[in-house]
C-alpha positions in Angstrom: -8.9 95.1 114.5 -10.1 94.0 117.9 -12.5 96.4 119.7 -13.2 98.4 116.5 -17.0 98.1 117.0 -16.8 99.1 120.7 -14.6 102.1 120.0 -17.0 103.2 117.2 -20.0 102.9 119.4 -18.3 104.9 122.3 -17.2 107.6 119.8 -20.7 108.0 118.4 -22.4 108.0 121.8 -19.9 110.5 123.2 -20.3 112.6 120.1 -24.1 112.7 120.5 -23.8 113.7 124.2 -21.4 116.5 123.3 -23.7 117.7 120.5 -26.6 117.8 122.9 -24.5 119.8 125.4 -23.2 122.3 122.9 -26.5 123.0 121.0 -27.8 125.4 123.7 -24.6 127.5 123.4 -24.9 127.6 119.6 -28.6 128.5 119.8 -28.2 131.3 122.5 -25.3 132.8 120.5 -27.4 132.6 117.3 -30.3 134.5 118.9 -27.9 137.1 120.4 -26.3 137.7 117.0 -29.7 138.3 115.5 -30.7 140.7 118.2 -27.4 142.6 117.9 -27.8 142.8 114.1 -31.2 144.6 114.6 -30.4 146.7 117.7 -26.8 147.8 116.9 -25.3 149.5 120.0 -28.7 150.4 121.5 -29.0 148.3 124.7 -32.7 149.0 125.3 -33.6 147.9 121.7 -31.3 144.9 122.1 -33.2 143.7 125.2 -36.6 144.2 123.4 -35.3 142.2 120.4 -34.1 139.4 122.8 -37.5 139.3 124.5 -39.1 139.1 121.1 -36.8 136.3 119.8 -37.1 134.4 123.1 -40.6 133.4 122.1 -39.4 131.4 119.1 -38.6 127.7 119.5 -36.4 125.5 117.4 -37.6 121.9 117.2 -34.9 119.5 116.3 -37.0 116.4 116.9 -34.9 114.9 119.7 -34.9 118.3 121.6 -36.5 121.7 121.5 -34.5 124.8 121.9 -35.7 128.2 123.2 -33.5 131.1 124.3 -34.2 131.3 128.1 -33.4 127.6 128.7 -30.5 127.7 126.2 -29.0 130.7 128.0 -29.1 128.8 131.3 -27.3 125.8 129.7 -24.8 127.5 127.5 -21.1 127.1 128.2 -19.8 129.3 131.0 -17.2 131.9 130.1 -14.7 133.1 132.7 -14.3 136.7 133.7 -11.3 137.1 131.5 -13.5 136.3 128.5 -16.8 137.8 129.4 -16.0 140.5 132.0 -17.5 140.5 135.5 -16.6 140.1 139.1 -15.0 137.4 141.2 -14.7 137.6 145.0 -13.3 135.3 147.6 -15.2 135.7 150.8 -13.9 134.5 154.2 -16.3 133.9 157.1 -15.0 135.3 160.4 -14.3 132.1 162.4 -13.5 134.1 165.5 -17.1 135.3 165.5 -18.3 131.7 165.2 -16.2 130.6 168.1 -17.4 133.6 170.2 -21.0 132.6 169.4 -20.4 128.9 170.3 -18.9 130.0 173.7 -21.9 132.4 174.2 -19.4 135.3 174.1 -17.4 134.0 177.1 -14.9 136.4 178.7 -12.6 133.6 180.0 -9.0 135.1 179.8 -7.5 131.9 178.4 -10.1 131.8 175.7 -9.6 135.4 174.7 -5.8 135.1 174.8 -6.0 132.0 172.6 -8.3 133.8 170.1 -5.9 136.8 170.0 -2.9 134.5 169.4 -4.8 132.6 166.7 -5.5 135.8 164.8 -1.8 136.5 164.7 -0.7 133.0 163.8 -3.4 132.7 161.1 -1.7 135.5 159.0 1.1 133.1 158.1 -0.5 129.7 158.3 -2.2 127.4 155.8 -4.0 125.5 158.6 -7.7 126.2 159.3 -8.5 128.8 161.9 -10.1 126.3 164.2 -7.1 123.9 164.1 -4.8 126.8 165.0 -7.2 127.9 167.8 -7.2 124.5 169.4 -3.4 124.4 169.2 -3.1 127.9 170.8 -5.7 127.1 173.5 -3.9 123.9 174.5 -0.5 125.7 174.6 -1.8 128.6 176.7 -3.9 126.3 179.0 -0.8 124.2 179.7 1.6 127.2 180.1 -0.8 128.9 182.6 -1.6 125.6 184.4 -5.3 126.4 184.3 -6.3 122.8 183.4 -9.4 124.1 181.6 -11.5 121.5 179.8 -13.2 122.6 176.5 -16.5 121.3 177.9 -16.4 123.7 180.9 -19.5 125.9 181.1 -17.5 129.1 180.6 -16.2 127.7 177.3 -18.2 125.4 175.0 -20.3 123.6 177.7 -23.2 126.1 177.5 -26.8 126.2 176.3 -25.7 126.9 172.7 -24.2 123.4 172.5 -26.6 121.0 174.2 -24.6 118.0 172.8 -21.6 118.9 175.0 -21.9 117.5 178.6 -19.6 118.0 181.6 -17.8 114.7 180.9 -17.3 115.2 177.1 -13.6 114.8 176.3 -11.6 117.6 174.6 -11.2 115.5 171.5 -15.0 115.0 171.3 -15.6 118.7 171.8 -13.1 119.5 169.0 -14.9 117.2 166.7 -18.3 118.8 167.6 -17.0 122.4 167.2 -15.4 121.6 163.8 -18.7 120.1 162.6 -20.7 123.1 163.9 -18.4 125.6 162.2 -18.6 123.6 159.0 -22.4 123.8 159.2 -22.2 127.5 159.9 -20.1 128.0 156.8 -22.6 125.9 154.9 -25.4 128.2 156.1 -23.4 131.2 155.0 -23.0 129.6 151.6 -26.7 129.2 151.2 -27.4 132.8 152.4 -24.9 134.2 149.9 -26.3 132.1 147.1 -29.8 133.5 147.8 -28.5 137.1 147.8 -26.8 136.5 144.4 -30.1 135.2 143.0 -31.8 138.4 144.2 -29.1 140.5 142.3 -30.2 139.0 139.0 -26.7 137.7 138.0 -26.6 135.6 134.9 -24.8 132.2 135.3 -23.2 132.9 138.7 -20.8 130.4 140.1 -20.8 130.0 143.9 -18.5 127.4 145.5 -17.2 126.6 148.9 -13.4 126.3 149.0 -12.8 122.8 150.6 -11.1 122.8 154.0 -11.5 126.5 154.6 -14.2 129.0 155.7 -14.0 130.6 152.2 -16.6 131.0 149.6 -15.8 131.8 145.9 -18.3 133.8 144.0 -18.0 134.5 140.3 -20.5 136.8 138.6 -19.9 137.2 134.8 -21.3 140.3 133.3 -21.7 142.2 136.6 -20.0 145.7 136.6 -20.7 147.4 140.0 -18.1 145.7 142.3 -18.9 148.0 145.2 -22.5 146.9 145.1 -21.5 143.2 144.9 -19.0 143.5 147.8 -21.5 145.3 150.0 -24.2 142.8 149.2 -22.0 139.8 150.0 -20.1 141.1 153.0 -23.2 142.5 154.9 -23.9 140.0 157.7 -27.6 141.1 157.9 -27.1 140.8 161.6 -29.1 143.8 163.0 -28.0 144.9 166.4 -29.5 147.4 168.8 -27.4 149.3 171.3 -27.6 151.9 174.0 -26.0 155.1 172.9 -23.6 157.3 175.0 -23.7 161.0 174.4 -21.3 163.9 174.3 -21.2 164.7 178.1 -20.0 161.1 178.8 -17.1 161.1 176.2 -16.1 164.8 176.0 -13.6 164.6 178.9 -11.9 161.6 177.3 -11.7 163.4 173.9 -10.2 166.5 175.5 -7.5 164.4 177.3 -6.8 162.6 174.0 -6.5 165.8 172.2 -3.7 166.9 174.5 -1.9 163.6 174.0 -2.2 163.7 170.2 -0.6 167.2 170.2 2.4 165.7 172.1 2.7 162.2 170.7 1.3 162.5 167.1 4.2 160.6 165.6 3.9 157.6 167.8 0.2 157.4 166.9 1.0 157.4 163.2 -0.6 160.9 162.4 0.9 164.2 161.3 2.5 166.4 164.0 0.2 169.3 163.6 -3.0 167.3 164.0 -5.6 169.0 166.2 -7.9 166.2 167.3 -10.7 168.4 168.8 -10.9 170.4 165.6 -11.4 167.3 163.6 -14.5 166.3 165.7 -16.6 169.4 165.0 -18.8 168.6 168.0 -20.4 172.0 167.7 -22.0 171.0 164.4 -23.8 167.9 165.8 -27.5 167.7 165.1 -27.9 164.0 166.0 -27.3 161.7 169.0 -23.7 161.2 167.9 -20.5 162.5 169.6 -18.7 164.0 166.6 -19.3 165.2 163.1 -16.1 164.4 161.1 -15.3 165.4 157.5 -15.1 162.4 155.2 -11.5 163.2 154.4 -10.6 163.1 158.2 -12.3 159.8 159.1 -9.1 157.7 158.5 -7.1 160.0 160.9 -9.8 159.8 163.6 -9.9 156.0 163.3 -6.2 155.8 163.6 -6.2 157.9 166.8 -9.1 156.2 168.5 -7.7 152.7 167.7 -4.1 153.4 168.8 -2.7 151.7 171.8 -2.2 155.1 173.5 -5.9 156.0 173.1 -7.0 152.6 174.3 -4.8 152.9 177.5 -6.3 156.3 178.3 -9.9 155.2 178.4 -11.7 155.9 181.7 -14.0 153.2 183.3 -17.2 154.6 181.9 -16.1 154.1 178.2 -13.6 151.2 178.7 -15.6 148.9 176.4 -17.3 151.6 174.2 -17.4 151.0 170.5 -17.0 154.0 168.3 -19.1 153.5 165.1 -19.7 155.7 162.1 -23.0 156.5 160.5 -24.1 154.5 157.5 -23.8 157.6 155.2 -23.6 161.4 155.5 -26.7 163.2 156.7 -28.7 165.0 154.0 -27.9 168.4 155.4 -24.2 167.8 155.6 -23.1 165.6 152.7 -19.3 166.1 153.4 -19.3 164.6 156.9 -20.0 161.4 158.8 -21.4 161.3 162.3 -19.4 159.3 164.9 -21.4 157.5 167.6 -20.4 156.1 171.0 -22.0 152.7 171.5 -22.2 151.5 175.0 -20.8 147.9 175.0 -19.2 145.3 177.3 -16.2 143.1 177.5 -17.5 140.5 175.0 -18.9 143.2 172.7 -22.3 141.5 172.8 -25.3 143.6 171.7 -28.4 143.8 174.0 -30.5 142.9 171.0 -29.1 140.6 168.4 -31.9 138.9 166.5 -32.7 137.9 162.9 -35.3 139.6 160.8 -38.4 137.6 159.8 -39.6 140.1 157.2 -38.6 143.4 155.8 -40.1 145.8 153.2 -39.8 149.3 151.8 -42.1 151.9 153.3 -42.3 155.7 153.8 -42.4 157.8 156.9 -44.8 160.7 157.6 -42.5 163.1 155.7 -42.5 160.8 152.6 -38.9 159.6 153.2 -37.9 156.1 152.2 -37.6 153.8 155.3 -37.4 150.0 155.9 -40.1 148.4 158.0 -39.2 145.1 159.6 -40.4 142.4 162.0 -38.0 140.6 164.3 -38.0 137.0 165.3 -39.4 136.0 168.7 -36.0 136.1 170.5 -35.2 139.6 169.0 -38.7 140.9 169.8 -38.4 140.0 173.6 -34.9 141.6 173.8 -36.1 144.7 171.9 -39.0 145.1 174.3 -36.6 145.0 177.3 -34.2 147.5 175.7 -36.9 150.0 174.7 -38.5 149.8 178.2 -35.2 150.6 179.8 -34.3 153.5 177.5 -37.5 155.5 177.2 -36.5 159.1 176.4 -32.9 158.0 175.6 -31.3 157.2 172.2 -30.9 153.6 170.9 -28.8 152.8 167.9 -29.8 150.5 165.1 -26.6 149.0 163.5 -25.9 146.7 160.7 -22.3 145.4 160.4 -21.0 148.1 162.8 -22.6 150.9 160.9 -25.2 153.1 162.6 -28.3 153.4 160.4 -30.3 155.4 162.8 -30.1 156.4 166.5 -33.5 157.9 167.5 -34.8 158.6 171.1 -37.2 155.9 172.3 -40.7 157.4 172.9 -42.4 154.3 174.2 -41.5 150.7 174.7 -42.0 148.5 171.6 -43.5 145.1 172.6 -44.2 143.4 169.3 -40.7 143.3 167.6 -41.8 145.7 164.8 -39.5 148.6 164.1 -38.4 150.9 161.4 -34.9 151.7 160.0 -34.3 155.1 158.5 -31.1 156.3 157.1 -31.6 158.9 154.4 -32.1 156.0 151.9 -32.5 156.2 148.2 -35.1 153.8 146.7 -32.2 151.6 145.4 -30.4 151.5 148.8 -33.5 150.6 150.6 -34.2 147.7 148.1 -30.6 146.4 148.6 -31.1 146.4 152.4 -34.5 144.6 152.1 -32.9 142.0 149.8 -30.0 141.4 152.3 -32.4 141.1 155.2 -34.8 138.9 153.3 -32.0 136.5 152.3 -31.2 135.8 155.9 -28.3 136.7 158.2 -24.8 135.3 157.9 -23.8 133.3 161.0 -20.7 135.6 161.2 -19.2 138.5 159.5 -17.6 138.1 156.1 -14.7 139.9 154.4 -13.4 140.0 150.9 -9.9 138.6 150.9 -9.5 138.4 147.1 -11.3 140.2 144.3 -11.0 140.4 140.5 -13.0 142.7 138.2 -12.7 142.6 134.4 -14.5 145.1 132.3 -16.7 143.9 129.4 -14.5 145.6 126.8 -11.4 143.8 128.0 -13.3 140.5 128.1 -14.3 140.9 124.4 -10.7 141.8 123.5 -9.6 138.6 125.3 -12.1 136.5 123.4 -10.9 138.0 120.1 -7.2 137.5 121.0 -7.8 134.0 122.3 -9.8 133.0 119.3 -7.2 134.5 116.9 -4.3 132.7 118.7 -6.4 129.5 118.7 -7.2 129.7 115.0 -3.6 130.5 114.0 -2.2 127.7 116.1 -4.7 125.3 114.7 -3.9 126.2 111.1 -0.1 126.0 111.8 -0.6 122.4 113.2 -2.8 121.3 110.3 -0.4 122.7 107.7 2.7 121.2 109.3 1.4 117.7 110.1 -0.1 117.3 106.6 3.1 118.6 105.0 5.2 116.2 107.1 3.1 113.0 107.2 0.9 113.3 104.0 -2.2 111.1 104.1 -1.6 109.9 107.6 -1.4 113.6 108.6 -5.0 114.1 107.3 -6.2 111.4 109.7 -4.3 113.1 112.5 -6.1 116.3 111.7 -9.5 114.6 111.7 -8.8 113.0 115.0 -7.7 116.4 116.4 -10.9 118.1 115.3 -13.0 115.3 116.9 -10.8 115.8 120.0 -11.6 119.5 120.1 -15.3 118.8 119.8 -15.2 116.3 122.6 -13.2 118.7 124.9 -15.8 121.5 124.5 -18.7 119.1 124.9 -17.3 117.5 128.0 -16.4 120.9 129.6 -20.0 122.0 129.0 -21.5 118.8 130.4 -19.5 119.1 133.6 -20.4 122.8 133.9 -16.7 123.8 133.7 -15.9 127.5 133.0 -13.8 128.3 129.9 -11.1 130.9 130.7 -8.2 132.4 128.8 -5.7 130.0 130.4 -8.3 127.3 129.5 -7.9 128.2 125.9 -4.2 128.0 126.3 -4.7 124.5 127.8 -6.7 123.5 124.7 -4.1 124.8 122.4 -1.5 122.9 124.4 -3.6 119.8 124.1 -3.5 120.2 120.4 0.2 120.1 120.6 0.0 116.9 122.7 -2.3 115.4 120.1 0.4 116.2 117.5 3.0 114.6 119.8 0.9 111.4 120.0 0.6 111.1 116.2 4.3 111.9 115.7 5.2 109.0 118.0 3.0 106.6 116.1 4.0 107.8 112.6 7.7 107.9 113.4 7.6 104.4 114.7 5.6 103.3 111.6 8.2 104.9 109.3 10.9 102.8 111.1 8.9 99.6 110.5 8.5 100.6 106.8 12.2 101.2 106.4 12.8 97.8 108.0 11.0 96.3 105.0 7.5 95.6 106.4 4.3 95.9 104.5 2.2 99.0 105.0 -0.4 97.1 107.1 2.2 95.4 109.3 4.2 98.6 109.7 1.1 100.5 111.0 0.3 97.6 113.3 3.8 97.5 114.8 3.9 101.3 114.8 0.8 101.5 117.0 2.0 98.6 119.1 5.5 99.8 119.9 4.4 103.5 120.4 1.8 102.6 123.0 4.1 102.4 126.0 5.7 105.8 125.3 2.3 107.4 124.6 0.9 106.0 127.9 3.9 107.2 129.9 3.8 110.6 128.3 0.1 111.0 128.9 0.2 109.8 132.5 3.0 112.1 133.5 1.2 115.1 131.9 -2.0 114.0 133.6 -0.1 113.8 136.9 1.0 117.5 136.4 -2.6 118.5 135.5 -3.8 116.7 138.7 -1.3 118.6 140.9 -2.3 121.9 139.3 -6.0 121.2 139.9 -5.3 120.2 143.5 -3.1 123.1 144.5 -4.3 125.8 142.0 -7.0 128.4 142.4 -9.4 130.2 140.0 -8.1 130.2 136.4 -5.3 127.8 137.2 -7.9 125.1 138.1 -9.6 125.8 134.8 -6.4 125.4 133.0 -5.7 122.1 134.8 -9.2 120.8 134.2 -9.0 121.6 130.5 -5.6 120.1 130.2 -6.7 116.9 132.0 -9.8 116.5 129.8 -7.7 117.2 126.8 -5.1 114.6 127.7 -7.8 111.9 128.1 -9.5 112.8 124.9 -6.2 113.0 123.0 -5.5 109.4 123.9 -9.0 108.3 122.9 -9.0 110.2 119.6 -5.3 110.1 118.5 -4.7 106.5 119.5 -8.1 104.7 119.4 -10.3 106.6 116.9 -7.3 107.3 114.7 -6.5 103.6 114.7 -10.0 102.7 113.7 -10.0 105.1 110.8 -6.5 104.1 109.5 -7.1 100.4 109.7 -10.6 100.8 108.1 -8.8 102.2 105.1 -5.9 99.7 105.1 -8.2 96.7 105.5 -9.8 97.7 102.2 -6.4 97.4 100.5 -6.0 101.1 100.1 -2.6 102.8 100.6 -1.9 105.5 103.3 1.3 107.4 103.1 3.2 108.3 106.2 5.5 110.8 104.6 5.8 113.3 101.8 8.6 113.6 99.3 10.5 116.3 101.2 10.2 114.6 104.6 10.6 110.9 103.7 14.3 110.7 104.7 14.4 113.5 107.3 16.4 112.3 110.4 16.5 108.8 108.9 20.3 108.4 108.9 21.0 111.0 111.5 23.3 109.8 114.2 25.1 111.9 116.8 27.5 111.0 119.6 25.4 112.6 122.4 27.0 110.7 125.2 30.5 111.6 124.0 29.6 115.3 124.1 27.8 115.2 127.4 30.6 116.9 129.3 30.3 120.0 127.1 26.6 120.0 127.9 27.4 119.7 131.6 29.6 122.8 131.4 27.0 124.8 129.5 24.3 123.8 132.0 26.5 124.5 135.0 27.3 128.0 133.7 23.6 128.7 133.0 22.6 127.3 136.4 25.2 129.4 138.3 24.2 132.5 136.4 20.5 131.8 137.2 21.1 131.2 140.9 23.4 134.3 141.1 20.7 136.5 139.5 18.0 135.1 141.8 20.3 135.8 144.8 21.3 139.3 143.6 18.3 140.6 141.7 15.5 138.5 143.1 12.1 138.4 141.4 9.2 140.7 140.6 6.5 139.0 142.7 2.9 139.4 141.6 0.2 140.3 144.1 -0.7 136.6 144.2 2.4 136.0 146.3 2.7 139.3 148.2 -0.8 140.7 148.6 -1.8 144.0 147.0 -3.9 145.5 144.3 -3.5 145.6 140.5 -5.3 148.0 138.2 -5.1 147.9 134.4 -5.9 151.5 133.3 -6.6 152.6 129.8 -5.9 156.2 128.7 -7.1 158.2 125.7 -3.5 159.2 124.8 0.1 157.8 125.2 1.4 158.2 128.8 4.9 157.8 130.4 4.9 155.0 133.0 7.7 156.6 135.1 6.0 160.0 135.3 2.7 158.3 136.3 4.5 156.3 139.0 6.1 159.4 140.4 2.7 161.1 140.7 1.1 158.0 142.4 4.0 157.6 144.9 3.0 161.1 146.3 -0.7 160.2 146.4 -0.3 156.8 148.1 1.5 158.1 151.2 0.3 157.0 154.6 -0.9 159.5 157.2 2.6 159.4 158.8 4.2 160.4 155.5 5.6 157.0 154.6 5.5 155.7 151.0 3.5 152.6 150.1 4.8 150.4 147.3 3.6 151.7 143.9 4.6 150.5 140.5 3.3 151.6 137.0 4.3 149.6 133.9 3.3 149.8 130.3 0.8 147.0 129.6 0.3 146.0 126.0 0.7 149.5 124.5 1.6 153.0 125.5 -2.0 153.9 126.2 -2.4 151.3 128.9 -0.7 150.9 132.3 -0.7 148.1 134.9 -0.5 149.8 138.3 0.2 147.8 141.5 0.2 149.0 145.1 0.1 147.6 148.6 -1.6 150.7 150.0 -4.1 149.7 152.7 -3.9 146.0 151.7 -4.2 145.0 155.3 -7.6 146.7 155.5 -10.2 144.3 153.9 -13.2 146.7 154.1 -15.1 148.1 151.2 -14.2 151.6 152.4 -10.5 150.8 152.0 -11.1 149.7 148.4 -13.0 152.9 147.7 -10.2 155.0 149.3 -7.6 153.4 147.1 -9.7 153.9 143.9 -10.2 157.6 144.9 -6.5 158.1 145.4 -5.7 156.3 142.1 -8.1 158.6 140.3 -6.6 161.7 142.0 -3.0 160.6 141.0 -4.0 160.0 137.4 -6.4 162.9 136.9 -3.9 165.0 135.0 -3.6 162.3 132.4 -7.3 161.5 132.1 -10.0 163.4 130.1 -10.9 166.7 131.8 -14.5 166.0 132.3 -14.1 162.4 133.7 -15.8 161.6 137.0 -14.7 158.9 139.5 -17.8 156.8 138.5 -16.7 157.0 134.8 -13.1 156.1 135.8 -14.2 153.0 137.7 -16.2 151.6 134.8 -14.3 152.1 131.6 -15.6 150.6 128.3 -14.4 150.6 124.8 -15.5 154.2 124.4 -13.6 155.9 127.2 -10.6 155.7 129.5 -10.4 154.3 133.0 -10.0 151.0 134.9 -10.6 148.1 132.6 -9.7 145.4 135.1 -8.7 145.2 138.8 -7.5 142.6 141.2 -7.0 142.5 144.9 -5.3 139.7 147.0 -5.2 140.0 150.7 -2.1 139.0 152.7 -3.5 135.7 154.1 -4.6 134.6 150.6 -1.3 135.5 149.1 0.5 133.5 151.7 -1.7 130.5 151.0 -1.2 130.8 147.2 2.6 131.0 147.7 2.7 127.9 149.9 0.4 126.0 147.6 2.6 127.0 144.6 5.7 125.6 146.3 3.8 122.4 147.4 2.6 122.0 143.8 6.1 122.0 142.3 7.5 119.7 145.0 4.5 117.3 144.7 4.9 117.2 140.9 8.7 116.4 141.1 8.1 113.8 143.8 5.2 112.2 141.8 7.3 112.2 138.6 10.3 110.6 140.4 8.1 107.8 141.8 6.3 107.2 138.4 9.6 106.9 136.5 11.0 104.6 139.2 7.9 102.3 139.0 7.8 102.3 135.2 11.6 101.9 134.5 12.6 100.0 137.6 15.9 101.9 137.9 16.5 104.8 140.2 19.1 106.2 137.8 16.3 107.0 135.3 14.3 108.8 138.1 17.4 110.7 139.1 18.2 111.8 135.6 14.6 112.8 135.0 14.2 114.9 138.1 17.7 116.5 137.7 16.6 117.6 134.2 13.4 119.0 135.5 15.2 120.9 138.3 17.6 122.2 135.7 14.7 123.5 133.6 13.0 125.1 136.5 16.1 126.9 137.7 16.9 128.3 134.2 13.3 129.6 133.8 13.5 131.2 137.2 16.9 132.7 136.3 15.5 134.2 133.1 12.6 135.8 135.0 15.0 137.2 137.5 17.3 138.6 134.9 14.8 140.0 132.4 11.7 141.1 134.4 13.0 144.8 134.4 13.5 144.9 130.7 10.8 143.0 129.0 7.7 144.9 127.7 5.3 142.4 129.1 4.5 141.0 132.6 7.2 138.8 134.1 5.9 138.4 137.6 6.2 135.3 139.7 2.6 134.4 140.4 0.3 131.5 140.2 0.1 131.7 136.4 3.9 131.3 136.4 3.6 128.3 138.7 1.2 126.8 136.2 3.7 127.4 133.4 6.5 125.8 135.3 4.4 122.7 136.0 3.2 122.5 132.4 6.8 122.7 131.2 7.8 120.0 133.7 5.1 117.8 132.4 6.1 118.5 128.8 9.8 118.0 129.5 9.2 114.7 131.3 7.2 113.6 128.3 10.2 114.2 126.1 12.4 112.3 128.5 10.1 109.4 128.8 10.2 108.8 125.0 14.0 108.5 125.1 14.0 106.4 128.2 11.4 104.1 126.6 13.6 103.6 123.6 16.6 103.0 125.9 14.6 100.3 127.8 13.7 98.7 124.5 17.3 98.6 123.2 18.6 97.3 126.6 16.6 94.1 125.7 17.3 94.0 122.0 20.9 95.3 121.6 22.8 93.7 124.4 26.0 93.5 122.3 26.3 97.3 122.1 28.2 99.4 124.6 26.0 101.3 127.0 27.2 104.6 125.5 26.4 103.3 122.0 23.0 102.1 123.1 22.2 105.5 124.6 23.4 107.3 121.4 21.3 105.0 119.3 18.2 105.6 121.4 18.5 109.3 121.3 19.3 109.5 117.6 16.5 107.2 116.7 14.0 109.4 118.4 15.3 112.7 117.0 12.5 112.9 114.4 9.9 112.7 117.1 11.8 115.2 119.4 12.2 117.8 116.6 8.6 117.5 115.3 7.0 117.7 118.7 9.1 120.6 120.0 8.9 122.5 116.7 5.1 122.3 116.5 4.7 123.1 120.1 7.0 126.1 119.9 5.1 127.3 116.8 1.8 127.0 118.8 3.2 128.8 121.8 4.6 131.6 119.6 1.1 132.0 118.0 -0.4 132.5 121.5 2.5 134.7 122.6 2.1 137.0 119.7 -1.7 137.0 119.2 -3.1 135.7 122.5 -3.3 139.1 124.4 -1.2 140.8 127.1 -2.5 138.6 129.9 -0.9 135.5 128.5 2.4 136.8 127.3 4.3 136.2 130.6 2.8 132.7 130.8 3.8 131.8 127.3 7.3 133.3 127.6 7.9 130.8 130.5 6.6 128.1 128.2 8.9 129.1 125.3 12.0 129.0 127.5 10.8 125.8 129.2 10.0 123.9 126.0 13.4 124.8 124.5 15.4 123.8 127.5 13.1 120.9 128.3 14.0 119.4 124.9 17.7 120.1 125.5 17.7 118.7 129.0 15.9 115.5 128.0 18.9 114.7 125.7 21.9 116.2 127.5 20.9 116.1 131.1 18.4 113.4 131.9 19.9 110.8 129.5 23.5 111.8 130.3 23.0 111.6 134.1 21.2 108.3 133.8 24.1 107.0 131.7 26.7 108.2 134.2 25.0 106.5 137.1 24.1 103.3 135.2 27.7 102.5 133.9 29.5 100.0 136.1 33.1 100.6 135.1 35.1 102.0 132.2 32.9 101.8 129.2 34.1 100.8 125.7 34.6 104.1 123.9 33.3 102.6 120.6 30.0 104.3 119.9 28.0 103.7 116.8 24.8 102.8 115.1 23.3 99.5 116.1 24.0 97.1 113.2 27.3 98.5 112.2 28.5 98.6 115.8 27.6 95.0 116.3 29.7 94.0 113.3 32.6 96.2 114.4 32.6 94.8 117.9 32.2 91.2 116.7 35.2 91.4 114.4 37.6 92.7 117.1 
């Protein structure tokens, strides 16, 4: 066999590379198992044992392994397998534009920024592209003829490369580059902060084409700490403070208006604004002392349009900011400060910190000492000189840490921040300041948290489904193909080894959907072997020797295998391009698996088989029970196509009607919202829980937010979804939702449970075991990307089939079948989502399932089309109908075996793979079943109807017999 030596060398080299990559994972796992065996459930003892075993070294000759290095290089596990936190941060690009314009107050600029903020909520374009569009439109509409290079816009000292004669197009290019550099700076700052948090195997990546940064931190538990650390800009600002006499008249006027117009301001009718402020209890330089429970109401009033319009000249631009945390002598309240500001909201002192460290004041309280940079030091000197005897506020991310009276001017840039800190809080602040400041504010637009116990359960479920699926495939393929099946199994095992090794070498993260991708790859490997072996059986039945039969089997199967692999690879590429998070992992795993399946099942398998055959040894391609299965099966598919059209039309109409009437249950991926999976210590009723939560998640004006509670896995677990406060992307909003959730569930939780216990459940107690948040802008992007992915996949498949088969009728039949499959899956989800005991939401996992089904379905279709193309050359005396029937009938063995094994695999994952995968696998089950049906009855039938040129001869029949019958007439 040609190329045998080269294939063997490549296989060995690739195997050694994969072995080298996987050894650290094996060694780290070995050490951890040894430590766990000694320490049991004692975490302190476990860490001591790890430290002890870390000193050992395993010398393998070609490499040395020790725990610390092995741990760094081991295969990364996703959050769904290991537990941890994933957040998607978005850098505030409005802040970046303001900084680049030196906080210009030009009305056209401000209007363009305001309009961009609105447009961005429903746009997939970048912020800066939308800004330039809005600026051009407003500039033209107002006839102001402003150039972007004007000094009051971007032609300022912050951008020395922009001159008075720089064109708008050149300015746009410069601004885009500067913003990209700023996001890059933010990326480096965030990565430095994560290093200081001590996260193990963190994954920090920029999202291409956006100002977003994805951060994954396996093993981390405290999501509030992570969000706070990542969102803090570390941009210390210093402001003049206005006091009670300056704002009291405004508050009194506002109190009268609130009493009269509470409804229009979104607060309860009986709200007494002045009573909420507790000005009489103030002991600081603030203007109000508000109970924690009332801060949301005060915010709503102060930020209302009515309140804004009532502001007198002296507080027109005042910013109301809350204290960093409650004062020690009043732990139930927050101080509200009035910060003197200006039209562009620019602080008098806005400089970075050169150094920061923990210290103690004269009373022994924890404080943070810091040294400003040169610019900040000069501004700080000016501000303190101007305000001797008056208060100055020190703020970080619009929170007031301290607001002391200035005793003397401070000339050297040294200052101290106090804020009733604990030692840990002070350390976090020092770490943030030490990592450097973000060029702009950052907000968490998407977040996922998976508890360690759920992660371990996912590993167990994933491994069980993997093992069962693998055993099913091994048993079936050996049963059906005998000796040849053994070689297929060997190739499959090599394939799995390569997949894991390559994933480890490219630093890919293994997720639960990734495991599903690997299992699906195993099914594809079976498909490849089935195509080869079924073709080999045909050659043996034609009277060829075993060696010639295998040669022709591999030769004639190659086109179909290449077509099938390329169409599935196309689907994986589309998923990778448009998917996010776990879907990218699924696509990457599937892509690697497809490439390795071709290498192992076609090339390595061929080397092994012909090495045996060249020695004169026999290799069976069937067993006694399977030898003649499907051999003489022939069905008049084309003659029965009209019945199939009727069945499909009815199913399609029912599906479309259900979609129109019932709609779908959209996941938060597509709508925005929060999901919580909560575990209880006893069985609970989902409807009762939902009723309690609806009351809790009411807005201040008495309106209900969307709340749904559904049994998840068993009657002791619920999946709870809500859109309450989803438009508020602050950490405080997240904490408010968790507090309300805890309040609403308290009657069903253990009596002594605290909020902290509730937020960090493990295998020993009830509480939140996973949570997910998707902001509205991210949900909109995911939805549009999902639609684009499906459209791109269909278009790509249409073009590929057209190029490969040179007839548009084949492309039309293939795409019609795929459309048919997608509509029926959508219809099933619309009809059944209220009744099924597992998640049937339309989300990005569902889009991945649809695209995977489309790839699988087209693979089926391509096999039949490939046989039709072959018969069009060889059996020209047959009628077109007879030729189509022959082609479909001759590939029935392959169709049955592939679909049957794939369905068995998917059933194994559906039953044993855990709750998170059931909805995904249900879509796959429906899709594979209808994909097999549509390949025969829709794709082939439509291609036939559009290929026939006139009234076809109605004589249908098997090839040789038909030729004789037709010749005798």
